[in-house]
BAFI-3210 file (N, C-alpha, C; in Angstrom, 3 decimals, decimal comma, padded with zeros to 6 digits):
// residues 107
n [1|2|3|4|5|6|7|8|9|10|11|12|13|14|15|16|17|18|19|20|21|22|23|24|25|26|27|28|29|30|31|32|33|34|35|36|37|38|39|40|41|42|43|44|45|46|47|48|49|50|51|52|53|54|55|56|57|58|59|60|61|62|63|64|65|66|67|68|69|70|71|72|73|74|75|76|77|78|79|80|81|82|83|84|85|86|87|88|89|90|91|92|93|94|95|96|97|98|99|100|101|102|103|104|105|106|107]
n.u [-001,879|-002,329|-001,580|001,150|001,907|001,163|002,815|005,290|005,230|005,105|007,544|009,169|008,716|008,897|011,362|013,442|014,271|014,319|016,632|018,436|020,246|019,153|016,463|016,061|015,288|015,179|014,446|011,821|010,784|010,949|009,074|006,766|006,105|005,084|002,741|001,325|001,317|002,334|004,846|006,250|009,643|009,940|007,846|008,619|010,960|009,851|008,523|010,457|011,561|009,381|009,011|011,426|011,141|008,969|010,167|012,095|010,404|009,151|011,354|011,945|009,716|010,065|012,365|011,620|011,285|009,012|007,805|006,477|004,340|003,059|000,049|-002,205|-003,662|-006,980|-008,771|-009,081|-008,577|-008,459|-008,454|-006,763|-005,366|-007,441|-009,049|-012,301|-015,297|-018,040|-021,309|-023,711|-024,734|-024,154|-026,241|-025,823|-024,436|-024,977|-023,248|-024,450|-024,196|-024,434|-024,212|-023,453|-024,249|-022,234|-022,937|-022,217|-021,815|-019,427|-017,441]
n.v [000,358|002,456|004,553|004,162|004,515|007,192|008,371|007,720|009,155|011,749|011,881|011,671|014,011|016,106|016,021|015,616|012,959|011,378|011,651|010,331|007,305|005,399|004,950|006,063|005,364|007,781|009,495|008,714|009,512|012,292|012,721|012,023|014,262|016,010|014,755|014,554|012,202|009,461|007,049|004,202|003,122|000,464|000,181|001,993|000,733|-001,602|-000,732|000,061|-001,640|-001,880|000,783|001,273|-000,497|000,716|003,144|002,247|001,303|003,685|005,111|003,529|004,004|006,753|006,668|006,005|007,307|009,478|010,880|014,142|013,940|011,566|010,202|009,900|006,811|006,300|004,324|001,179|-002,198|-005,128|-007,715|-010,455|-010,335|-011,507|-013,057|-014,188|-013,510|-015,470|-015,011|-015,566|-015,886|-018,538|-020,381|-019,724|-021,852|-022,101|-022,964|-024,787|-024,722|-026,057|-024,431|-024,448|-022,435|-021,416|-022,322|-020,526|-017,221|-015,871|-017,642]
n.w [007,926|006,149|007,731|007,864|005,189|004,762|006,632|005,519|003,066|004,016|005,328|003,113|001,531|003,377|004,712|002,956|002,518|000,357|-001,095|000,424|001,224|002,903|005,293|008,569|012,046|013,336|011,280|010,880|013,318|013,051|011,020|012,354|013,835|011,924|011,216|013,499|015,052|017,132|017,620|019,223|019,916|019,108|017,265|015,285|014,435|013,402|011,120|009,337|007,254|005,480|004,756|003,448|001,296|000,010|-000,687|-002,506|-004,540|-005,325|-006,255|-008,468|-010,088|-010,540|-012,024|-014,553|-017,760|-019,168|-022,064|-022,849|-024,551|-024,032|-023,241|-020,439|-019,290|-020,167|-020,151|-018,722|-019,004|-017,457|-018,432|-020,019|-023,338|-025,899|-024,264|-023,586|-022,029|-020,749|-022,169|-020,926|-017,622|-015,449|-013,144|-009,661|-007,296|-004,118|-001,220|001,489|004,900|008,121|011,067|014,457|017,184|019,920|023,335|025,279|024,607|024,815|024,169]
ca.u [-001,070|-002,469|-000,789|002,551|002,100|001,113|004,044|006,387|005,171|005,477|009,006|009,785|008,656|009,194|012,730|014,362|014,774|014,409|018,014|019,252|020,354|018,228|015,626|016,388|014,222|015,091|013,668|010,417|010,424|010,738|007,807|005,673|005,739|004,271|001,457|000,727|001,191|003,507|005,161|007,359|010,852|009,707|006,991|009,466|011,845|009,043|008,082|011,580|011,688|008,292|009,306|012,512|010,563|008,179|011,091|012,672|009,375|008,969|012,536|011,813|008,732|010,669|013,438|011,021|011,129|007,836|007,781|005,314|003,242|002,433|-001,213|-002,560|-004,663|-008,348|-009,554|-008,266|-009,232|-007,484|-008,512|-005,703|-005,759|-008,064|-009,942|-013,707|-016,154|-019,317|-022,377|-024,804|-024,240|-024,701|-026,793|-024,869|-024,761|-024,510|-023,012|-025,180|-023,523|-025,124|-023,284|-024,083|-023,739|-021,812|-023,888|-021,730|-021,425|-018,046|-016,522]
ca.v [000,450|003,803|005,415|003,987|005,138|008,635|008,718|007,634|010,258|012,965|011,821|011,858|015,391|017,095|015,991|015,264|011,603|010,705|011,670|009,489|005,903|004,617|005,669|005,667|005,578|009,215|010,094|008,423|010,361|013,641|012,726|011,933|015,625|016,601|014,061|014,547|010,823|009,015|005,634|003,890|002,718|-000,841|000,390|002,616|-000,307|-002,561|-000,203|000,479|-002,443|-001,518|002,121|001,139|-001,117|001,748|004,103|001,597|001,280|005,059|005,444|002,818|004,748|008,021|006,443|005,826|008,575|009,603|012,131|014,978|013,575|010,331|010,523|008,939|005,811|006,702|003,105|000,068|-003,494|-006,062|-009,055|-010,743|-010,238|-012,698|-013,712|-013,858|-013,912|-016,018|-014,011|-015,941|-016,301|-019,790|-020,220|-019,849|-022,930|-021,705|-024,051|-024,610|-025,371|-025,835|-024,046|-024,357|-021,358|-021,910|-022,016|-019,303|-016,317|-015,428|-018,669]
ca.w [006,725|005,615|008,605|007,474|003,874|004,971|007,333|004,571|002,121|004,735|005,493|001,810|001,071|004,406|005,238|001,858|002,709|-000,933|-001,558|001,290|000,837|003,713|006,242|009,929|013,031|013,640|010,192|011,184|014,451|012,527|010,277|013,332|014,238|010,857|011,140|014,834|015,524|017,873|017,609|020,116|019,203|018,478|016,090|014,256|013,925|012,634|009,832|008,492|006,026|004,568|004,248|002,474|000,099|-000,664|-001,280|-003,679|-005,578|-005,807|-007,064|-009,741|-010,888|-010,930|-012,995|-015,873|-018,466|-020,026|-022,817|-022,585|-025,436|-023,565|-022,570|-019,392|-019,665|-019,846|-020,096|-018,242|-019,107|-016,900|-019,042|-020,983|-024,747|-026,455|-023,313|-023,807|-020,919|-021,202|-022,268|-020,035|-016,313|-014,944|-011,789|-008,569|-006,365|-002,806|-000,275|002,741|006,020|009,376|012,134|015,761|018,014|021,239|024,403|025,899|023,509|025,023|023,641]
c.u [-001,130|-001,647|000,685|002,825|002,107|002,383|005,228|006,384|005,532|006,974|009,691|009,836|009,114|010,649|013,781|015,035|015,029|015,839|018,926|019,259|019,373|017,450|015,958|015,189|014,089|014,341|012,171|009,942|010,176|009,390|006,608|005,192|004,836|002,864|000,715|000,370|002,444|003,629|006,243|008,522|010,668|008,851|007,779|010,365|011,088|008,676|009,229|011,685|010,615|008,532|010,417|012,021|009,751|009,090|011,738|011,680|009,162|010,156|012,461|010,817|009,343|011,782|012,907|010,819|009,882|007,913|006,482|004,109|002,531|001,186|-001,510|-003,627|-006,042|-009,255|-008,625|-009,082|-008,233|-007,495|-007,353|-006,231|-006,320|-009,016|-011,372|-014,512|-017,455|-020,400|-023,514|-024,209|-024,938|-025,267|-025,720|-025,337|-024,148|-024,346|-023,799|-024,469|-024,312|-024,081|-024,047|-023,420|-023,295|-022,846|-023,511|-021,205|-020,001|-017,034|-016,202]
c.v [001,859|004,791|005,355|004,673|006,657|009,119|008,717|008,817|011,578|013,011|012,201|013,329|016,398|017,115|015,555|013,908|010,916|010,663|010,793|008,054|005,052|005,525|005,150|005,910|007,053|009,965|009,894|009,319|011,802|013,724|012,647|013,322|016,276|016,010|014,029|013,123|010,483|007,499|005,403|003,349|001,384|-000,700|001,040|001,570|-001,287|-002,045|000,140|-000,313|-002,083|-000,142|002,077|000,499|-000,101|002,761|003,521|001,589|002,676|005,485|004,754|003,530|006,055|007,839|006,243|007,184|008,505|010,948|012,869|014,574|012,291|010,681|009,491|007,973|006,298|005,484|001,981|-001,205|-004,549|-007,449|-009,252|-010,678|-011,564|-013,417|-013,230|-014,379|-014,490|-014,938|-014,283|-016,423|-017,582|-019,557|-020,456|-020,952|-022,572|-022,921|-023,758|-025,398|-025,059|-025,568|-023,933|-023,232|-021,935|-021,514|-020,718|-018,393|-015,803|-016,426|-018,435]
c.w [006,141|006,427|008,198|006,143|004,005|005,654|006,372|003,613|002,792|004,969|004,184|001,419|002,122|004,827|004,216|002,057|001,371|-001,452|-000,707|000,775|001,632|004,657|007,632|010,845|013,375|012,530|010,425|012,327|014,003|011,813|011,215|013,733|013,199|010,822|012,461|015,273|016,315|017,783|018,651|019,287|018,477|017,221|014,954|013,607|013,038|011,254|008,887|007,191|005,007|003,954|003,204|001,177|-000,695|-001,354|-002,537|-004,835|-006,170|-006,669|-008,427|-010,650|-011,391|-011,959|-014,416|-016,536|-019,343|-020,739|-022,549|-023,421|-025,003|-022,768|-021,485|-019,890|-019,239|-019,719|-019,673|-018,309|-018,631|-017,539|-020,012|-022,411|-025,232|-025,515|-023,534|-022,623|-021,459|-021,178|-021,289|-018,713|-015,883|-013,549|-010,729|-007,636|-005,021|-001,922|000,996|003,829|007,278|010,447|013,427|016,559|019,357|022,311|025,125|024,794|023,649|024,471|022,194]
res [m|m|k|i|i|t|l|f|l|s|c|l|f|a|t|s|i|f|s|q|v|n|i|t|k|s|d|v|a|v|a|e|k|f|l|d|v|t|f|n|d|a|e|r|d|s|m|l|n|e|l|l|d|n|m|t|a|i|k|a|v|h|s|q|h|l|d|n|w|v|t|p|a|l|y|f|d|p|m|p|a|g|m|v|l|p|k|i|q|k|p|i|k|w|a|t|a|k|a|e|m|p|k|n|k|a|d]
***
C-alpha cells in the first residue's frame, strides 16, 4: 500500500497529473521511472481505482479554504464530547483455549 501511495504522490507532483481528469496506466508507468520500481500491466490496472480515489480525496482537501490565521491543532482528543472513561480499570479476564499442534509442522 505504501508503494502505491508513494507512486501516486510522485505521479502527482512529477507529471502534473493533478490537473488531469483521470489517471492512466501510462501515467503510472512514467512515475515508475522516478521511483525506480516496475509494475506489470495487470498491476498498473489494479491500482488505478485506488489512485483515482486518492486523487479525489486530495482534491477535496485542496478545495477547503483555510485563512492564514487558522492555527493547526496542537491537541487531539478522539473521545466524543461528554464521554467519561472509568477511573479504575477492571481486572482483565483472559480467555484460555487449548490448542493442539499438528503432528506435521508443514500442515
